[in-house]
C-alpha positions in Angstrom: -26.0 166.1 165.9 -27.5 163.1 167.1 -30.7 163.7 164.7 -27.9 164.1 161.7 -26.6 161.3 162.6 -29.6 159.1 162.6 -31.1 160.7 159.5 -28.3 159.5 157.9 -28.3 156.1 158.9 -31.9 156.4 157.5 -30.6 157.5 154.2 -28.6 154.4 153.6 -30.7 151.8 155.1 -31.9 150.5 151.9 -28.5 149.3 150.8 -27.7 147.9 154.4 -30.9 146.3 155.1 -30.4 144.6 151.5 -27.0 143.5 152.5 -28.1 142.0 155.9 -30.8 139.7 154.4 -28.1 138.8 151.4 -26.0 137.5 154.1 -29.0 135.7 156.0 -30.1 133.8 152.9 -26.3 133.1 152.5 -25.0 131.6 155.2 -21.2 130.8 155.7 -19.4 128.8 158.5 -16.5 130.4 160.8 -13.5 130.7 158.6 -15.3 130.7 155.6 -17.5 133.6 155.9 -15.6 135.1 152.4 -19.0 136.4 150.6 -20.0 138.3 154.0 -16.7 139.6 154.4 -16.6 141.1 150.8 -19.9 142.7 151.0 -19.1 144.3 154.3 -15.5 145.5 153.3 -16.9 146.7 149.8 -18.9 148.8 151.4 -16.4 150.6 153.9 -13.8 150.7 150.8 -16.4 152.6 148.6 -17.1 154.8 152.1 -13.6 156.0 151.8 -12.2 153.4 154.6 -8.6 151.3 154.3 -9.1 148.1 154.2 -6.8 145.0 155.4 -7.8 141.7 154.8 -6.5 137.9 155.6 -4.6 139.8 158.8 -4.1 138.5 162.1 -3.8 134.7 160.9 -7.4 134.6 159.4 -8.4 134.7 156.0 -11.6 136.1 156.8 -10.6 138.8 159.4 -10.5 142.0 158.5 -9.1 145.9 160.1 -10.7 149.0 158.2 -9.6 152.4 159.5 -10.7 156.2 158.8 -9.2 159.2 160.3 -11.2 162.0 161.1 -9.1 165.7 161.1 -6.1 164.8 163.4 -7.4 161.7 164.9 -7.7 161.2 168.2 -9.6 159.0 170.3 -9.7 155.4 168.7 -13.2 154.3 168.5 -13.2 150.6 167.7 -16.0 148.8 166.0 -16.4 144.9 166.1 -18.7 142.7 164.1 -18.8 138.9 163.4 -20.5 137.3 160.6 -20.5 133.3 160.7 -23.5 131.1 160.9 -24.1 127.8 162.8 -23.9 124.4 161.2 -27.1 123.4 160.0 -29.5 126.3 161.0 -27.9 129.4 159.5 -28.0 132.6 161.1 -30.0 131.5 164.2 -27.7 133.6 166.7 -28.4 136.9 164.3 -24.7 137.8 163.5 -26.1 138.7 159.6 -27.1 141.7 161.5 -23.9 142.8 162.9 -21.6 143.6 160.1 -24.6 145.6 158.0 -25.3 147.5 161.2 -21.7 148.4 162.3 -20.6 149.6 159.1 -23.9 151.9 159.3 -22.4 153.5 162.2 -18.8 153.6 161.1 -19.6 155.6 157.7 -22.5 157.9 159.7 -19.7 159.2 161.8 -17.2 159.8 159.0 -19.9 161.5 157.0 -21.7 163.5 159.7 -18.8 164.2 162.4 -16.5 165.9 160.0 -15.8 168.3 162.8 -14.4 165.9 165.4 -10.4 164.7 166.0 -11.1 160.8 166.0 -10.0 157.3 164.6 -12.6 154.9 163.2 -11.1 151.3 163.7 -13.7 148.6 162.4 -12.8 145.1 162.9 -14.5 142.0 161.3 -13.9 138.9 163.9 -14.7 135.3 162.2 -15.5 132.0 163.7 -16.9 133.4 167.0 -19.6 130.3 167.0 -16.6 127.5 167.1 -13.3 129.1 167.2 -13.6 132.4 169.0 -11.1 133.6 166.4 -11.1 137.3 168.7 -8.7 135.4 171.0 -5.8 134.4 168.2 -6.3 137.7 166.8 -5.8 139.2 169.7 -3.3 137.3 170.8 -1.4 138.2 166.9 -1.5 142.2 167.8 -5.3 142.9 167.0 -7.1 145.8 169.1 -3.9 147.2 170.5 -5.0 150.5 168.4 -8.4 151.2 170.0 -9.1 153.0 173.3 -13.3 151.5 173.4 -14.5 148.4 171.9 -18.2 148.2 171.0 -20.4 145.6 169.7 -24.2 144.8 168.6 -26.3 141.6 169.2 -29.7 140.8 168.3 -31.7 139.7 171.4 -35.3 139.3 172.8 -34.9 142.4 174.9 -32.5 145.6 174.8 -30.0 145.7 177.3 -26.3 145.3 178.0 -24.4 142.9 179.9 -22.2 143.5 182.9 -20.2 140.0 183.5 -19.3 137.6 181.9 -17.6 134.1 182.5 -13.8 133.2 182.0 -13.7 129.9 180.0 -10.8 127.4 179.8 -11.5 124.4 177.6 -9.4 121.0 177.5 -9.0 117.8 175.6 -7.8 115.6 178.1 -6.2 111.8 176.3 -5.2 108.9 178.7 -3.0 106.2 177.0 -2.7 103.0 178.3 -1.8 99.0 177.7 -4.5 97.0 176.1 -5.2 93.6 177.1 -7.7 91.3 177.4 -10.4 92.4 180.2 -11.1 88.5 181.2 -8.0 86.4 180.6 -5.3 89.1 181.2 -6.1 92.1 182.9 -3.4 92.4 185.0 -1.4 93.0 182.0 -3.6 96.4 181.2 -3.5 99.6 182.1 -6.7 101.2 181.7 -6.8 104.7 180.1 -10.8 104.9 180.7 -10.4 104.3 184.4 -7.6 107.3 184.2 -11.0 109.2 182.8 -12.9 107.9 185.5 -10.6 108.8 188.6 -10.0 112.2 187.0 -14.1 112.7 186.8 -14.0 111.6 190.3 -11.7 113.8 191.2 -13.2 116.8 189.8 -16.4 116.3 192.3 -14.1 116.6 195.0 -12.8 120.0 193.5 -15.8 120.9 193.1 -16.2 121.4 197.1 -13.2 123.5 197.4 -13.5 126.5 194.7 -15.8 129.3 194.8 -19.5 129.2 194.2 -19.4 130.7 190.7 -17.0 128.0 189.3 -18.6 125.7 187.1 -17.2 122.2 186.1 -18.3 120.3 182.8 -16.8 117.0 181.5 -18.0 114.1 179.0 -16.6 111.4 177.3 -15.9 111.5 173.7 -14.1 108.4 173.4 -14.0 105.2 175.9 -11.8 103.2 174.1 -13.6 100.0 172.7 -15.7 97.1 173.9 -16.1 95.7 177.3 -13.7 92.9 177.0 -10.9 94.8 175.9 -9.0 97.2 178.7 -8.6 100.4 176.6 -5.1 101.9 175.6 -6.6 104.9 174.6 -9.7 107.1 176.4 -10.7 111.0 175.8 -12.6 113.4 177.4 -13.8 116.8 177.3 -13.6 119.7 180.3 -14.8 123.1 180.6 -14.2 125.3 183.6 -15.6 128.6 183.8 -15.3 131.5 186.4 -16.2 135.0 186.5 -12.4 135.9 187.5 -10.2 134.9 185.0 -7.2 135.4 187.2 -9.1 133.1 189.8 -10.3 130.4 187.0 -6.1 130.4 186.4 -5.7 129.2 189.6 -8.4 126.7 189.4 -6.9 125.1 185.9 -3.5 124.7 187.8 -5.3 122.4 190.5 -7.3 120.5 187.9 -4.2 119.8 185.8 -2.8 118.1 189.2 -5.9 115.9 189.0 -5.1 114.8 185.7 -1.8 114.2 186.2 -2.7 112.1 189.7 -5.3 110.1 187.8 -2.6 109.0 185.2 -0.2 108.2 188.3 -2.9 105.8 190.1 -3.7 103.7 186.8 -0.2 103.9 185.5 -1.1 105.2 182.4 0.3 108.8 180.4 -1.9 111.9 180.0 -2.4 114.7 177.3 -3.8 118.3 178.6 -4.6 120.3 175.3 -6.2 123.3 176.1 -8.5 124.1 173.3 -10.2 127.7 174.3 -9.4 130.1 176.5 -11.7 133.0 177.0 -11.5 136.1 179.5 -14.1 137.5 181.6 -15.0 140.9 180.5 -14.1 143.8 182.6 -17.7 145.7 183.1 -17.9 149.2 182.6 -21.3 150.3 183.9 -20.5 154.0 182.8 -20.2 152.6 179.0 -23.3 150.5 179.5 -25.0 154.0 181.0 -24.3 155.5 177.9 -25.9 153.0 175.1 -28.8 152.7 177.0 -29.6 156.3 177.4 -29.4 156.6 173.9 -31.5 153.3 173.4 -34.1 155.2 175.3 -33.8 157.9 172.9 -34.3 156.2 169.7 -37.1 154.5 171.2 -35.5 151.0 171.1 -37.9 148.2 172.2 -38.3 146.3 175.6 -35.6 148.0 177.1 -34.8 146.4 180.3 -32.1 146.4 182.9 -28.3 144.7 182.0 -28.1 141.1 182.3 -25.9 140.9 185.5 -24.5 137.5 184.5 -23.7 135.6 181.2 -22.1 132.7 179.8 -18.6 133.2 177.8 -17.6 134.9 174.8 -14.2 135.4 173.1 -15.5 139.6 173.3 -14.4 139.0 176.7 -10.9 138.7 175.8 -11.1 142.4 174.4 -13.1 143.5 177.3 -10.1 142.5 179.1 -8.0 145.0 177.7 -9.8 148.2 176.8 -13.5 149.3 177.6 -16.3 148.1 175.9 -20.1 147.3 175.4 -22.6 145.2 173.4 -26.0 146.7 173.1 -28.5 144.0 172.8 -31.4 145.2 170.4 -34.7 143.4 170.6 -36.1 142.0 167.2 -37.3 138.4 168.7 -40.5 137.7 171.2 -39.6 137.7 175.0 -38.2 134.3 176.2 -36.6 133.4 172.6 -33.8 131.4 172.8 -30.9 132.3 170.7 -29.7 129.4 168.3 -33.3 128.7 167.9 -36.0 128.6 164.6 -37.5 131.7 165.9 -33.9 133.4 165.3 -34.4 132.1 161.9 -37.9 133.0 161.5 -37.5 136.5 162.7 -34.3 137.3 160.6 -35.3 139.3 157.8 -38.7 140.7 159.1 -39.3 144.0 160.2 -38.7 144.0 163.5 -35.3 142.6 162.5 -34.5 145.5 160.1 -35.6 147.8 162.6 -33.0 146.1 165.4 -30.3 146.8 162.5 -30.8 150.4 162.2 -31.3 151.1 165.7 -28.7 149.3 167.0 -26.4 151.7 164.2 -27.9 154.5 165.8 -27.3 153.5 169.3 -23.8 152.9 168.6 -23.1 156.5 166.8 -25.1 158.3 169.1 -23.2 156.9 172.0 -19.6 157.4 170.2 -20.8 161.4 169.8 -21.7 161.6 173.4 -17.8 160.3 173.9 -16.5 162.9 171.8 -18.5 165.8 172.5 -18.0 165.4 176.3 -14.3 164.2 177.0 -15.4 163.8 180.8 -17.2 160.7 179.6 -14.3 159.1 178.1 -12.1 159.8 180.9 -15.0 158.2 183.2 -15.3 155.3 181.1 -11.4 154.6 181.2 -11.1 155.5 184.8 -13.9 152.8 186.0 -12.0 150.1 183.8 -8.7 150.8 185.0 -10.5 150.6 188.6 -12.5 147.5 187.7 -9.7 145.5 186.5 -7.4 146.2 189.6 -10.4 145.4 191.8 -10.6 141.9 189.8 -14.7 143.0 189.5 
């Protein structure tokens, strides 16, 4: 059956790869991916999927569904298609939509004797807004039992843990005055920021080692001879445990409020982004990597134990999921780099699109044909979430 799935994907490769090249040549920034979304959804509609667009609060989000037989396990396939400002598809998001829909249509056409649902989610603005977070809050992803993605990479692998993240804009409001002639009349908003930063440094001593704290000044408030009435900073807090990070956030807010009290200023604490940590499911990673070996994917390496932050974490915090990272750029290449652009349409990129599609399709077949595998995945997810892994 896997040979049939893979053969079907090869049979539609010309159209799939042409779509990927077209998206690459016409990059669109987050929340403006109208042309990429149309290419992807037109293909799904042409192949018998019911498609909803402009959903979950985003014009460029979509949900496509197909029921095989009587329905059953809900297979979630997620894709991104936004580009980076000034550099285009330097994170290879042009590969995701075409690869995912090739998987979806292959499953529909080849596994006709199985009962299941295929649900494809188009998720915009990963690079900027991280729209999966808001989509989740607005009701997305409730209808899937497993979430699968692909991503271009220097190596073929999967991930274990990702960092939960909370980003904030911190604004202090004070009272302006002449810094030399009447400093006693002023209340410095910048002093509030500086004391906040000192407080973060003291807090850093009393958190777990994997907790990260980053900050920078966006607006210092003006010239040196004026006590500034306004100052703004950005702060990022990270941990591999969302629940633990929530407690760090609670303590951080007290530091902000304390800095305002000490300087007799007022403060605003505006959360701009909140990403959950992934709940790792090693059994699902194993299934993907076994199929990566089956299709002879290049540069297979062990899972990445720890990674940065991603809005896919908010999905994987609620349902078991995994992303197959597929090699197409030279070893050691950094994403968001010129090398990703240079390789975006070459033979390695084209092979990666098709190989990832085959890996995902073959893995779904394993889950459908061997119910004990799906049970193992679900039980491990539940166990790891309860253990806060």
